C-alpha positions as CSV (number, residue, x, y, z in Angstrom):
1,M,184.8,141.5,54.1
2,L,182.0,142.9,56.1
3,K,178.8,140.9,56.5
4,H,175.5,142.6,56.9
5,P,173.6,141.2,60.0
6,Q,170.3,139.4,59.1
7,R,167.2,141.2,60.1
8,Q,165.0,139.3,62.7
9,R,161.3,138.8,61.8
10,G,158.5,138.4,64.4
11,V,154.7,138.2,64.6
12,T,152.9,141.3,64.2
13,L,150.0,142.4,66.5
14,V,147.5,141.9,63.7
15,E,148.7,138.3,63.1
16,L,148.6,137.6,66.8
17,M,145.0,138.8,67.0
18,I,143.9,136.8,64.0
19,A,145.5,133.6,65.5
20,S,143.8,134.2,68.8
21,A,140.4,134.7,67.2
22,I,140.8,131.4,65.2
23,A,141.9,129.6,68.4
24,L,138.9,130.9,70.3
25,I,136.5,129.9,67.5
26,A,138.0,126.4,67.5
27,L,137.8,126.1,71.3
28,S,134.2,127.3,71.3
29,A,133.3,124.7,68.7
30,V,135.0,122.0,70.7
31,L,133.3,123.1,74.0
32,T,129.9,123.3,72.2
33,L,130.3,119.8,70.9
34,Y,131.4,118.5,74.3
35,I,128.5,120.1,76.1
36,T,126.0,118.7,73.5
37,A,127.5,115.2,73.8
38,A,127.5,115.4,77.6
39,R,123.9,116.5,77.6
40,H,122.8,113.8,75.1
41,G,124.7,111.2,77.1
42,G,123.0,112.3,80.3
43,E,119.6,112.1,78.7
44,L,120.3,108.6,77.4
45,L,121.5,107.6,80.8
46,Q,118.2,108.9,82.4
47,Q,116.1,107.1,79.8
48,A,118.1,103.9,80.5
49,Q,117.4,104.3,84.2
50,L,113.7,104.9,83.5
51,H,113.5,101.7,81.4
52,Q,115.4,99.7,84.1
53,Q,113.0,101.0,86.9
54,L,110.0,100.3,84.8
55,H,111.0,96.7,84.0
56,A,111.9,96.2,87.7
57,L,108.4,97.3,88.7
58,V,106.8,94.9,86.2
59,H,109.0,92.1,87.4
60,L,107.9,92.8,91.0
61,L,104.3,92.8,90.0
62,S,104.7,89.6,88.0
63,R,106.5,87.7,90.7
64,D,103.8,88.4,93.3
65,L,100.7,88.0,91.0
66,R,101.8,84.6,89.8
67,R,101.2,83.3,93.3
68,A,97.6,84.4,93.5
69,G,95.3,81.7,94.8
70,Y,98.0,79.4,96.1
71,W,96.9,77.2,98.9
72,D,98.9,74.6,100.8
73,F,96.5,71.7,101.5
74,N,96.2,67.9,101.7
75,P,94.2,66.7,98.7
76,S,93.3,63.5,100.5
77,V,91.5,65.5,103.2
78,Q,90.4,68.8,101.6
79,P,88.8,69.3,98.2
80,P,90.5,71.9,95.9
81,T,87.2,73.8,95.7
82,A,87.5,74.7,99.4
83,N,90.5,76.9,98.7
84,P,89.9,80.0,100.9
85,F,92.3,82.1,98.7
86,Q,90.0,81.6,95.7
87,N,86.6,82.4,97.2
88,A,84.7,85.5,96.3
89,G,86.4,87.7,98.9
90,N,90.0,86.7,98.2
91,R,89.9,85.9,94.5
92,I,91.6,88.3,92.0
93,Q,89.6,91.5,91.9
94,L,90.1,94.5,89.6
95,D,89.0,98.0,90.7
96,A,90.4,101.5,91.1
97,Y,91.2,104.0,93.7
98,P,88.7,106.9,93.6
99,G,89.6,109.3,90.8
100,E,91.9,106.9,89.0
101,G,91.4,105.1,85.7
102,P,89.4,101.9,85.5
103,Q,91.1,98.6,86.5
104,S,94.2,100.5,87.8
105,C,94.1,98.4,91.0
106,I,94.3,94.7,91.5
107,L,93.7,92.7,94.7
108,F,94.6,89.1,95.4
109,S,95.8,86.7,98.1
110,Y,97.9,83.5,98.6
111,D,99.0,81.2,101.3
112,L,102.3,83.0,102.3
113,D,103.1,81.0,105.4
114,R,101.5,77.7,104.1
115,D,99.2,77.3,107.1
116,G,96.1,77.0,105.0
117,L,94.5,80.1,106.6
118,V,94.0,83.6,105.2
119,G,96.2,85.9,107.3
120,L,94.5,89.3,107.8
121,G,97.0,90.8,110.2
122,A,94.4,93.1,111.5
123,C,92.4,91.2,114.2
124,E,93.1,90.3,117.8
125,A,93.8,86.7,118.7
126,G,90.6,84.8,119.1
127,N,88.5,87.4,117.3
128,C,89.4,86.7,113.8
129,P,86.7,85.6,111.3
130,E,86.4,81.9,110.5
131,H,89.3,80.4,108.5
132,T,91.6,83.4,109.1
133,D,94.5,84.1,111.4
134,E,96.1,87.3,112.8
135,D,99.8,86.6,112.7
136,N,100.5,87.6,109.1
137,V,99.2,89.4,106.1
138,E,98.2,87.3,103.0
139,Q,95.9,89.8,101.2
140,F,97.8,91.9,98.7
141,G,97.3,94.4,96.0
142,F,98.8,97.0,93.6
143,R,97.2,100.3,92.7
144,L,97.8,103.6,90.9
145,R,97.4,106.7,93.1
146,G,98.4,110.0,91.6
147,N,101.7,109.4,89.8
148,R,102.7,106.6,92.1
149,I,102.3,102.8,92.0
150,Q,101.6,101.4,95.5
151,S,101.7,98.0,97.1
152,R,99.3,96.9,99.9
153,Y,100.9,95.5,103.0
154,G,98.0,95.3,105.4
155,G,94.6,96.6,106.6
156,P,91.3,95.4,107.9
157,E,89.5,95.4,104.5
158,L,90.6,94.2,101.2
159,T,89.7,97.1,99.0
160,C,91.5,99.6,96.8
161,S,90.6,102.6,99.0
162,S,91.4,101.2,102.4
163,G,94.3,99.6,104.2
164,Y,98.0,100.4,104.3
165,W,99.9,101.0,101.0
166,Q,103.6,101.7,100.2
167,T,104.9,103.6,97.2
168,L,107.2,101.6,95.0
169,N,108.5,104.1,92.4
170,D,111.0,106.8,93.5
171,A,110.4,110.5,93.1
172,S,112.3,110.7,89.8
173,M,109.7,108.6,88.0
174,E,106.1,109.4,87.5
175,I,103.6,106.6,86.6
176,T,101.4,108.0,83.8
177,G,99.2,104.9,83.3
178,L,98.4,101.6,84.9
179,R,95.8,99.0,83.9
180,F,95.2,95.3,84.7
181,I,93.2,93.2,82.3
182,Q,92.2,89.7,83.3
183,H,91.9,87.0,80.7
184,S,90.4,83.6,81.5
185,H,89.6,80.4,79.8
186,C,87.4,77.6,81.2
187,L,88.2,74.0,80.3
188,N,85.3,71.7,80.5
189,L,86.5,68.7,82.5
190,L,83.6,66.4,81.3
191,N,84.1,67.2,77.7
192,T,87.2,69.1,76.6
193,E,85.7,69.7,73.2
194,Q,82.8,71.7,74.6
195,L,82.6,75.0,76.4
196,C,82.0,75.2,80.1
197,T,78.4,75.2,81.3
198,P,77.1,76.2,84.7
199,E,76.4,72.6,85.5
200,S,79.8,71.1,84.4
201,P,82.9,71.1,86.4
202,G,85.7,73.1,84.9
203,L,89.2,74.3,85.3
204,V,89.6,78.1,84.9
205,Q,92.9,79.2,83.6
206,R,93.8,82.9,84.1
207,A,96.3,85.5,82.9
208,I,96.7,89.1,83.8
209,E,97.8,91.7,81.2
210,V,99.6,94.6,82.8
211,R,99.8,97.9,80.9
212,I,102.0,100.5,82.5
213,S,103.6,103.7,81.4
214,A,106.0,106.1,83.1
215,R,108.1,109.1,82.5
216,L,110.9,111.1,84.2
217,A,109.4,113.6,86.6
218,D,111.0,116.6,84.8
219,R,110.9,115.1,81.2
220,P,107.3,114.8,79.8
221,D,108.8,113.7,76.5
222,T,110.2,110.5,78.0
223,D,106.8,108.8,78.5
224,T,107.5,105.1,78.0
225,P,104.8,102.3,77.8
226,L,105.3,98.7,78.7
227,S,103.0,95.7,78.5
228,Q,103.4,92.2,79.8
229,W,101.2,89.1,80.3
230,I,101.4,87.2,83.6
231,R,100.2,83.7,83.7
232,I,98.5,82.8,87.1
233,R,100.0,79.5,88.1
234,N,97.1,78.4,90.3
235,D,94.0,77.5,88.2
236,V,90.6,77.6,89.7
237,L,88.7,74.3,90.0
238,R,85.0,75.0,89.5
239,A,82.7,72.3,90.7
240,G,79.6,72.9,88.7
241,Q,78.9,76.5,89.7
242,A,78.9,79.7,87.7
243,W,82.2,81.5,87.5
């Protein structure tokens, strides 16, 4: 008995084109989703780096500012009111570099090498002003200039527009705002229930509020603010004179 051979069936050209079109559409959707996810992930990573750098800057400022007014001295020989790091010239000062916002610069000093003298680092041996030395720098500062936050590391004058300054933030981050606000409270040492008077000795407690904001250099929409209070560890002993 003869058997008829079975006819072979394949894929037509139209079916192949339809399948290819469906595959291309699916592949395009997957690639679009991948690119979107990759871009979003990159943006989140950049924002995380911005937050990390901003917190690192504030930590650096906080660590240095807390030392303001420190003086290594012998209380049995020297009165606390003779602290050269808390006199009018070396006390915490708020100012601004020309053209910048108010209180965008802070100046301060502390006894870095614990020799009891204010190191200027800008005078020849034997020609330094009284109660200063020339072997180190103990007058510091932070300021906003342009889109950069800078740290003072020397100079003959302790001002916001003179001396030598080094930029702290890298080029990928722009500082959009910086302000230092000083808060102080005077404790009357003769009567703690009364406010300080010009005649009464007092202990002045201080804190610095730092307000800073920054953004990615190529991303104006990433502007991020940060605020932190910094308690100054070294209080000022006021012996009956106006503060």
